[in-house]
ZADO-1210 file (C-alpha; in nm, 4 decimals, padded with zeros to 6 digits):
<atoms>
<atom x="-00.5639" y="-03.1647" z="-02.4079" code="MET" pos="1"/>
<atom x="-00.5359" y="-03.1097" z="-02.0310" code="PRO" pos="2"/>
<atom x="-00.6890" y="-03.3568" z="-01.7892" code="THR" pos="3"/>
<atom x="-00.9913" y="-03.2652" z="-01.5777" code="GLU" pos="4"/>
<atom x="-00.7754" y="-03.1826" z="-01.2743" code="ALA" pos="5"/>
<atom x="-00.5498" y="-02.9596" z="-01.4822" code="LYS" pos="6"/>
<atom x="-00.8505" y="-02.7877" z="-01.6392" code="ALA" pos="7"/>
<atom x="-00.9867" y="-02.7137" z="-01.2910" code="GLN" pos="8"/>
<atom x="-00.6462" y="-02.5817" z="-01.1859" code="SER" pos="9"/>
<atom x="-00.6403" y="-02.3497" z="-01.4879" code="ILE" pos="10"/>
<atom x="-00.9913" y="-02.2216" z="-01.4134" code="GLU" pos="11"/>
<atom x="-00.9058" y="-02.1629" z="-01.0472" code="ALA" pos="12"/>
<atom x="-00.5972" y="-01.9653" z="-01.1482" code="LEU" pos="13"/>
<atom x="-00.8020" y="-01.7643" z="-01.4007" code="LYS" pos="14"/>
<atom x="-01.0524" y="-01.6795" z="-01.1250" code="GLU" pos="15"/>
<atom x="-00.7767" y="-01.5641" z="-00.8899" code="ARG" pos="16"/>
<atom x="-00.6177" y="-01.3538" z="-01.1616" code="LEU" pos="17"/>
<atom x="-00.9578" y="-01.2092" z="-01.2501" code="GLY" pos="18"/>
<atom x="-00.9796" y="-01.0408" z="-00.9095" code="THR" pos="19"/>
<atom x="-00.6114" y="-00.9403" z="-00.8986" code="ALA" pos="20"/>
<atom x="-00.4753" y="-00.5891" z="-00.9387" code="SER" pos="21"/>
<atom x="-00.1152" y="-00.7009" z="-00.9852" code="SER" pos="22"/>
<atom x="00.1020" y="-01.0116" z="-00.9973" code="ALA" pos="23"/>
<atom x="00.4656" y="-01.0936" z="-00.9307" code="VAL" pos="24"/>
<atom x="00.6674" y="-01.3920" z="-01.0498" code="LEU" pos="25"/>
<atom x="00.9280" y="-01.5153" z="-00.8040" code="THR" pos="26"/>
<atom x="01.1907" y="-01.7839" z="-00.7914" code="GLU" pos="27"/>
<atom x="01.1656" y="-01.9990" z="-00.4812" code="TYR" pos="28"/>
<atom x="01.4405" y="-02.2542" z="-00.5521" code="ARG" pos="29"/>
<atom x="01.6296" y="-02.3434" z="-00.2333" code="GLY" pos="30"/>
<atom x="01.3591" y="-02.2293" z="00.0117" code="LEU" pos="31"/>
<atom x="01.2165" y="-02.4639" z="00.2710" code="THR" pos="32"/>
<atom x="00.8485" y="-02.5331" z="00.3226" code="VAL" pos="33"/>
<atom x="00.8621" y="-02.3350" z="00.6486" code="ARG" pos="34"/>
<atom x="01.0088" y="-02.0330" z="00.4682" code="GLN" pos="35"/>
<atom x="00.7386" y="-02.0504" z="00.2022" code="LEU" pos="36"/>
<atom x="00.4749" y="-02.0721" z="00.4762" code="SER" pos="37"/>
<atom x="00.6214" y="-01.7587" z="00.6358" code="ASP" pos="38"/>
<atom x="00.6085" y="-01.5835" z="00.2978" code="LEU" pos="39"/>
<atom x="00.2446" y="-01.6830" z="00.2535" code="ARG" pos="40"/>
<atom x="00.1594" y="-01.5401" z="00.5988" code="LYS" pos="41"/>
<atom x="00.3344" y="-01.2111" z="00.5217" code="GLN" pos="42"/>
<atom x="00.1581" y="-01.1830" z="00.1872" code="LEU" pos="43"/>
<atom x="-00.1789" y="-01.2673" z="00.3384" code="LYS" pos="44"/>
<atom x="-00.1358" y="-00.9648" z="00.5663" code="ALA" pos="45"/>
<atom x="-00.0816" y="-00.7559" z="00.2507" code="ALA" pos="46"/>
<atom x="-00.3998" y="-00.8942" z="00.0833" code="SER" pos="47"/>
<atom x="-00.2072" y="-01.1199" z="-00.1512" code="ALA" pos="48"/>
<atom x="-00.1499" y="-01.4903" z="-00.1975" code="GLU" pos="49"/>
<atom x="00.1437" y="-01.7037" z="-00.3064" code="TYR" pos="50"/>
<atom x="00.0953" y="-02.0000" z="-00.5355" code="LYS" pos="51"/>
<atom x="00.3526" y="-02.2333" z="-00.6854" code="VAL" pos="52"/>
<atom x="00.2350" y="-02.2852" z="-01.0428" code="VAL" pos="53"/>
<atom x="00.3179" y="-02.5124" z="-01.3310" code="LYS" pos="54"/>
<atom x="00.4442" y="-02.2988" z="-01.6162" code="ASN" pos="55"/>
<atom x="00.2391" y="-02.4610" z="-01.8897" code="ARG" pos="56"/>
<atom x="-00.0838" y="-02.4301" z="-01.6934" code="LEU" pos="57"/>
<atom x="-00.0025" y="-02.0709" z="-01.5941" code="ALA" pos="58"/>
<atom x="00.0620" y="-01.9783" z="-01.9599" code="ARG" pos="59"/>
<atom x="-00.2825" y="-02.1110" z="-02.0498" code="ILE" pos="60"/>
<atom x="-00.4426" y="-01.9236" z="-01.7571" code="ALA" pos="61"/>
<atom x="-00.2858" y="-01.5847" z="-01.8399" code="VAL" pos="62"/>
<atom x="-00.3507" y="-01.6128" z="-02.2125" code="LYS" pos="63"/>
<atom x="-00.5847" y="-01.3383" z="-02.3384" code="ASP" pos="64"/>
<atom x="-00.5935" y="-01.1659" z="-01.9984" code="SER" pos="65"/>
<atom x="-00.4366" y="-00.8541" z="-01.8482" code="ASN" pos="66"/>
<atom x="-00.1533" y="-01.0769" z="-01.7233" code="PHE" pos="67"/>
<atom x="-00.0573" y="-01.2101" z="-02.0688" code="ASP" pos="68"/>
<atom x="00.2778" y="-01.0168" z="-02.0652" code="PRO" pos="69"/>
<atom x="00.3915" y="-01.2509" z="-01.7848" code="LEU" pos="70"/>
<atom x="00.3701" y="-01.5585" z="-02.0119" code="ALA" pos="71"/>
<atom x="00.7174" y="-01.5119" z="-02.1628" code="ARG" pos="72"/>
<atom x="00.8715" y="-01.5054" z="-01.8119" code="HIS" pos="73"/>
<atom x="00.7226" y="-01.8407" z="-01.7085" code="LEU" pos="74"/>
<atom x="01.0383" y="-02.0526" z="-01.7150" code="LYS" pos="75"/>
<atom x="01.1874" y="-02.2655" z="-01.4402" code="GLY" pos="76"/>
<atom x="01.0448" y="-02.3021" z="-01.0889" code="PRO" pos="77"/>
<atom x="00.7989" y="-02.0172" z="-01.0477" code="ILE" pos="78"/>
<atom x="00.5934" y="-01.8869" z="-00.7599" code="GLY" pos="79"/>
<atom x="00.3106" y="-01.6489" z="-00.8431" code="LEU" pos="80"/>
<atom x="00.2099" y="-01.3700" z="-00.6080" code="VAL" pos="81"/>
<atom x="-00.1447" y="-01.2512" z="-00.6751" code="ILE" pos="82"/>
<atom x="-00.2236" y="-00.9134" z="-00.5197" code="ALA" pos="83"/>
<atom x="-00.5789" y="-00.7927" z="-00.4803" code="ARG" pos="84"/>
<atom x="-00.5142" y="-00.4436" z="-00.3452" code="GLN" pos="85"/>
<atom x="-00.2167" y="-00.2155" z="-00.2941" code="ASP" pos="86"/>
<atom x="00.0857" y="-00.3372" z="-00.4961" code="PRO" pos="87"/>
<atom x="00.3189" y="-00.1248" z="-00.2796" code="VAL" pos="88"/>
<atom x="00.2431" y="-00.3245" z="00.0366" code="SER" pos="89"/>
<atom x="00.2986" y="-00.6486" z="-00.1549" code="VAL" pos="90"/>
<atom x="00.6319" y="-00.5216" z="-00.2915" code="ALA" pos="91"/>
<atom x="00.7337" y="-00.4205" z="00.0631" code="LYS" pos="92"/>
<atom x="00.6470" y="-00.7678" z="00.1966" code="ALA" pos="93"/>
<atom x="00.8422" y="-00.9381" z="-00.0833" code="LEU" pos="94"/>
<atom x="01.1428" y="-00.7121" z="-00.0319" code="GLN" pos="95"/>
<atom x="01.1418" y="-00.7743" z="00.3441" code="ALA" pos="96"/>
<atom x="01.1215" y="-01.1500" z="00.2866" code="PHE" pos="97"/>
<atom x="01.4033" y="-01.1310" z="00.0302" code="GLY" pos="98"/>
<atom x="01.6302" y="-00.9562" z="00.2831" code="ARG" pos="99"/>
<atom x="01.5999" y="-01.2440" z="00.5292" code="THR" pos="100"/>
<atom x="01.6030" y="-01.5179" z="00.2623" code="ASN" pos="101"/>
<atom x="01.8742" y="-01.4535" z="00.0027" code="PRO" pos="102"/>
<atom x="01.7711" y="-01.7539" z="-00.2096" code="LYS" pos="103"/>
<atom x="01.4372" y="-01.5864" z="-00.2821" code="PHE" pos="104"/>
<atom x="01.4328" y="-01.3722" z="-00.5963" code="ALA" pos="105"/>
<atom x="01.1766" y="-01.1570" z="-00.7726" code="ILE" pos="106"/>
<atom x="01.1795" y="-01.2269" z="-01.1443" code="ARG" pos="107"/>
<atom x="00.9251" y="-00.9798" z="-01.2762" code="VAL" pos="108"/>
<atom x="00.6077" y="-00.8009" z="-01.1697" code="GLY" pos="109"/>
<atom x="00.3017" y="-00.6731" z="-01.3515" code="LEU" pos="110"/>
<atom x="00.1390" y="-00.3656" z="-01.2002" code="VAL" pos="111"/>
<atom x="-00.1399" y="-00.1786" z="-01.3784" code="GLU" pos="112"/>
<atom x="-00.0514" y="-00.3473" z="-01.7074" code="GLY" pos="113"/>
<atom x="00.3169" y="-00.2518" z="-01.6896" code="LYS" pos="114"/>
<atom x="00.5897" y="-00.5139" z="-01.6606" code="VAL" pos="115"/>
<atom x="00.8334" y="-00.4238" z="-01.3814" code="LEU" pos="116"/>
<atom x="01.1843" y="-00.5642" z="-01.3556" code="GLU" pos="117"/>
<atom x="01.3299" y="-00.6538" z="-01.0110" code="PRO" pos="118"/>
<atom x="01.4942" y="-00.3101" z="-00.9726" code="ALA" pos="119"/>
<atom x="01.1613" y="-00.1410" z="-01.0448" code="GLU" pos="120"/>
<atom x="00.9901" y="-00.3675" z="-00.7913" code="MET" pos="121"/>
<atom x="01.2472" y="-00.2571" z="-00.5303" code="ARG" pos="122"/>
<atom x="01.1724" y="00.1058" z="-00.6182" code="ALA" pos="123"/>
<atom x="00.8003" y="00.0323" z="-00.5789" code="LEU" pos="124"/>
<atom x="00.8689" y="-00.1154" z="-00.2347" code="ALA" pos="125"/>
<atom x="01.0489" y="00.2038" z="-00.1335" code="ASP" pos="126"/>
<atom x="00.7385" y="00.4138" z="-00.2042" code="LEU" pos="127"/>
<atom x="00.5196" y="00.5359" z="00.0780" code="THR" pos="128"/>
<atom x="00.1975" y="00.3368" z="00.1245" code="SER" pos="129"/>
<atom x="-00.1410" y="00.4793" z="00.0260" code="LYS" pos="130"/>
<atom x="-00.2466" y="00.5147" z="00.3895" code="GLU" pos="131"/>
<atom x="00.0648" y="00.7160" z="00.4775" code="ALA" pos="132"/>
<atom x="00.0182" y="00.9380" z="00.1718" code="LEU" pos="133"/>
<atom x="-00.3443" y="01.0009" z="00.2680" code="ARG" pos="134"/>
<atom x="-00.2391" y="01.0929" z="00.6220" code="ALA" pos="135"/>
<atom x="00.0215" y="01.3342" z="00.4857" code="GLN" pos="136"/>
<atom x="-00.2370" y="01.4920" z="00.2555" code="LEU" pos="137"/>
<atom x="-00.4874" y="01.5352" z="00.5383" code="VAL" pos="138"/>
<atom x="-00.2162" y="01.6918" z="00.7556" code="GLY" pos="139"/>
<atom x="-00.1106" y="01.9249" z="00.4751" code="ALA" pos="140"/>
<atom x="-00.4698" y="02.0354" z="00.4208" code="LEU" pos="141"/>
<atom x="-00.5549" y="02.0608" z="00.7894" code="GLN" pos="142"/>
<atom x="-00.2622" y="02.2908" z="00.8806" code="GLY" pos="143"/>
<atom x="-00.3591" y="02.5881" z="00.6587" code="PRO" pos="144"/>
<atom x="-00.7265" y="02.5477" z="00.7497" code="MET" pos="145"/>
<atom x="-00.6557" y="02.5706" z="01.1223" code="SER" pos="146"/>
<atom x="-00.4377" y="02.8777" z="01.0602" code="GLN" pos="147"/>
<atom x="-00.7227" y="03.0373" z="00.8635" code="LEU" pos="148"/>
<atom x="-00.9677" y="02.9718" z="01.1473" code="VAL" pos="149"/>
<atom x="-00.7223" y="03.1262" z="01.3945" code="THR" pos="150"/>
<atom x="-00.6819" y="03.4336" z="01.1744" code="LEU" pos="151"/>
<atom x="-01.0575" y="03.4740" z="01.1307" code="LEU" pos="152"/>
<atom x="-01.1290" y="03.4438" z="01.5035" code="THR" pos="153"/>
<atom x="-00.8388" y="03.6685" z="01.6095" code="ALA" pos="154"/>
<atom x="-01.0249" y="04.0028" z="01.5656" code="PRO" pos="155"/>
<atom x="-01.3207" y="03.8835" z="01.7759" code="GLN" pos="156"/>
<atom x="-01.0973" y="03.7533" z="02.0539" code="SER" pos="157"/>
<atom x="-00.8965" y="04.0782" z="02.0472" code="GLU" pos="158"/>
<atom x="-01.2198" y="04.2774" z="02.0778" code="LEU" pos="159"/>
<atom x="-01.3292" y="04.0645" z="02.3736" code="VAL" pos="160"/>
<atom x="-00.9939" y="04.1225" z="02.5454" code="ARG" pos="161"/>
<atom x="-01.0149" y="04.4997" z="02.4900" code="VAL" pos="162"/>
<atom x="-01.3708" y="04.5131" z="02.6264" code="LEU" pos="163"/>
<atom x="-01.2704" y="04.3054" z="02.9306" code="GLU" pos="164"/>
<atom x="-00.9747" y="04.5323" z="02.9960" code="ALA" pos="165"/>
<atom x="-01.1977" y="04.8400" z="02.9659" code="ARG" pos="166"/>
<atom x="-01.4600" y="04.7009" z="03.1974" code="SER" pos="167"/>
<atom x="-01.1916" y="04.6149" z="03.4518" code="LYS" pos="168"/>
<atom x="-01.0406" y="04.9582" z="03.3994" code="GLY" pos="169"/>
<atom x="-01.3754" y="05.1319" z="03.4602" code="SER" pos="170"/>
<atom x="-01.4351" y="04.9191" z="03.7710" code="ASP" pos="171"/>
<atom x="-01.0933" y="05.0206" z="03.9036" code="ASN" pos="172"/>
<atom x="-01.1597" y="05.3920" z="03.8389" code="SER" pos="173"/>
<atom x="-01.4965" y="05.3731" z="04.0220" code="GLU" pos="174"/>
<atom x="-01.3272" y="05.2010" z="04.3170" code="ASN" pos="175"/>
<atom x="-01.0621" y="05.4726" z="04.3252" code="GLN" pos="176"/>
<atom x="-01.3235" y="05.7525" z="04.3262" code="GLN" pos="177"/>
<atom x="-01.5113" y="05.5880" z="04.6125" code="GLU" pos="178"/>
<atom x="-01.1897" y="05.5669" z="04.8109" code="ALA" pos="179"/>
<atom x="-01.1424" y="05.9430" z="04.7837" code="ILE" pos="180"/>
</atoms>
């Protein structure tokens, strides 16, 4: 039976996981407190948080939840990344941190109910973010629409140019007749 403090810790972790869209288990062995603080800052910018968890308490917290598949990976010193929004931005932040800190390792991730191995997490980090994809989609849709507008307005602008040329041409012919 867990103590009161441990029970509160389990409930707090359950609450955090209840609002999460994805989670990543990492190994932090060999990192300094300053490095972990830097990681937390980078993850906060990606709408995620980093928590060092006790394996037994984490197993209890993930039991009977969407994150239950992570329970079998809870061995050794574990840090838990809880992401609330875009898992791609979190994967990018973790990959960037891992490049500068070789002792940091991703063990496994859980995104949309699917367990992702470290190689799959790297592939996820290489994806384009949602914002960039939306911008590309808007650009792809906007290009043909502007071409259509140009094509639809072309006959009217051509007609205006012809009428202007004619009116200038008739003014020139009147001026020439007056000169004679």
